[in-house]
N, C-alpha and C positions, 0 to 999 in steps of 0.2 A: 332449259337448255342443258344439254349433256356436255361434260368435260371430255375432250378427246385427247388433250395433251397434258403431260404432267405439270404440276405447279413448279415455279422456279425454286422455291425453298423446300420442296419435298425431297426427303432423303430416301434413296433406294438402298436397302440393305445389300451388303456384299455377300457373296457366296461364302459359306463356312469353310475354314481351312481344313485340309485333310487331317485325320487323326494321326497319321504317321509323322506329321511335322512337329508333334509335341515332344518327340524324343530327340535328345541331343545326339548329333552325329559322333561317331567314334573318334573322329579327328579333331575333337574340341580342344581348345587350349587349356593349359594348366589352370586350375581353380585355386586361388589363394586361400579361400575360406576352408575348403575341405582337404586341400593338399593332394587332390586327385589330378593325375595327368591325362585323364580321359573323360569319362562321363561323370556327371554329378551324382548319378545313382550308384557309383562304385564306392565301396567301403574304404575310407582313408586308412592308410598304414603309416606307422611311425618310422622315421628314418633310423632312429637308434633308441635303445632303452637306457634310461637314466637310473642309477642306483640310488635308492633312498637311504640316507644315513640318519638314523634316529639317535637322539641324545641319550647318554647313559641314564639308567633309572636313578632318581635321587632318593637319598635316605630320608625317611620321615623325620620331621623336626622334633616331634615328641614321641618317645617310645610308648607303646601301649602298656598300660599298667594292669597287672593282674588283679582282678576282683573276685572275691569268693562268691560263688553262685548259689550255695546251699547253706542254709542256717545251721544244719547239722554239722557241717564242717567248719563252721566259724568258731573262733576262740570264745565268742560271747556265749554260745550255747553251752560249752563246757563249763564256763564260769557260772552260768545260771543254774546248771544242773548240780554243781558242787554246793553252791550256796543254798539250794532248795532241798538238798538230800535229807537233812535232819527233819524238816517238816514232812517229807514223804514218809519217813519212818514213824514220826509222831502220829500221823493220820492213819497209820497201819496200811498204807497203800503198798509198801514194800517192807521186806524184812532184811536185816543186816546179813542174815545167814544166806539168803538167796541172792540178794543184790548187794555186793560189797561196795563200800564207799569209794568213789573214784579217787585215784592218787593225784596229789598236787604235784606240779612241777617242782623240782628240787630247789629252784631259786625262790619259791614261795612258801617253803616249809618254815613254820614258826612265825608267820606273819599274822597280824590281826585282820579283821574284815576290811578296814579302811586301806591297809597296805595291799591286801589282795585285790581290792578294787583298782587301785592305782597301777598295780603290776599288770593286771589284765587290760586296762584301758591304754596304758602307755608303757609297754614293756621295755622300750629302748630309753626311757627317761628323757625324752625330748622336752624342750621348753615350750609348753602349751599353755593355753588360757583356761581357767576354770569357768564354770557357768556364771558365777557371781562377777568375775572380772569382765566377761562379755556383757552382762546385763548393765553393770555400772559404766563400762566404757562407751557403749552405744548411747546411753542416756546422757552422759557428759558431752559427747559430741553433738547430740541434738540440741543441747542447751548452750552450745558454743563455749565450752569451758576453755579458758586460755591455756591451761596446762595440757589439756588433751588435744588441742588443735595445733600444737606446735609440730614442726616438721619431724623432729626426732621421735615424738610420741606416736605420730601417725605411722612412721616407718616401723616402729617396734610392734604396734598393734597389728599392722598389716602382715608382717612376717610371721608373728606368732599365731594369728588367725588362720593363715594358710597351713601352717604346721598342724594346728589343732584339727582342722578339717581332714587332713590326710590321715592323722592318727585315728580319728573317730570312724572314718570310712573303712580303714583297714581292719578295724575291730569288728565290723559287721559284714554286710553283703553289698553287692553292687548298688550304688546310689542311683537316684533318679537322674542326676546330672553328673557326668564324669568330671573329675577334678580339673583336668587340663582345659576343658571347655569352660568351666566356671572361672578359673583363674585368667583365662584369655579374655573373658568378658570384663573382668574387673582388674585389668593389669595396671591401670593408672592408680597411683597412691594418692587418692583424694579423700576428703572427709566422707563424701557420699559412698564411695566404694568400700571404705573401711567399715562404715555402719552396716552395709549390705553383708559383708563377710562375717561380722560379729553376729548378726541375726541368723546367718546360716549356721554358725557354730552352736548357737542356742537351740535351734531346731534339731540339729544332730544329737545334742545332749538329750533333748526330750525324746527323740526317736529311740535312742539307745536305752533309756530307762523304761520306755514302753515295751521295747523288744524283750527286755529281761523279764518283765511281768508276763508277757505272752508266752515266752519260752518255758517259764516255770509252770504255767498252766498246761502247756503241751506235755511236759514230763509227767504230770499227773494223769493225763489222758493216756499216755503211752503205757503207764503201769496197769491201767484197767483194760484197755483194748489192745489186742495184739497188733503191733505194727505190720503193715503190708496186707492186712486182712481186708475183706470186702467192706466191713463196717468202717474201718479206718479210712479207706479210700473215699467213702461217702462223706465222712466228716471233714 
């Protein structure tokens, strides 16, 4: 039997709307989202321009400290060369006639080797820690010595350790960690932080001694090979 009438629940699709009805008429009302007074397709325009006022630039909390970037320009190189000069002459790598002995600063004239060492290491005569003081101090703190764990002793060790680090770094070249970053990390005066700073001082002392040995060997190479030559650049 063939169906001749549509089913009651059968939906008959309406005719598609004309494409022209997709566009908004020019007489559309103001749109609060876009700020347009006509079509949604119109580019919104600002009613007024606001002036942006930026805060004044702030001064950095810590001034950038100058670090020597070249060992040749460091005071440690001059010290190593002067102390090694007599050995260079003894090994006949140089002669006094061709290479005169470098002049000492006036304030170091008449000093013995130990005094020259201290004058080069700490020219301003600041209150710093020796290697042995650092070694003994950190060992005493680890063993919880009552004398070293007092507030006054921690304050003294902390202050002198910071000064010693600044003196040692100024005597050489740019360190692996800048001083202000190191001190910011260990700014609290605690037993743990003081031990860390004392260990840092010991490592800087070791680095300085090793640097002197290396620089003295470099001076021997410089006397044999002309600096700035191709062979020198390879080495």
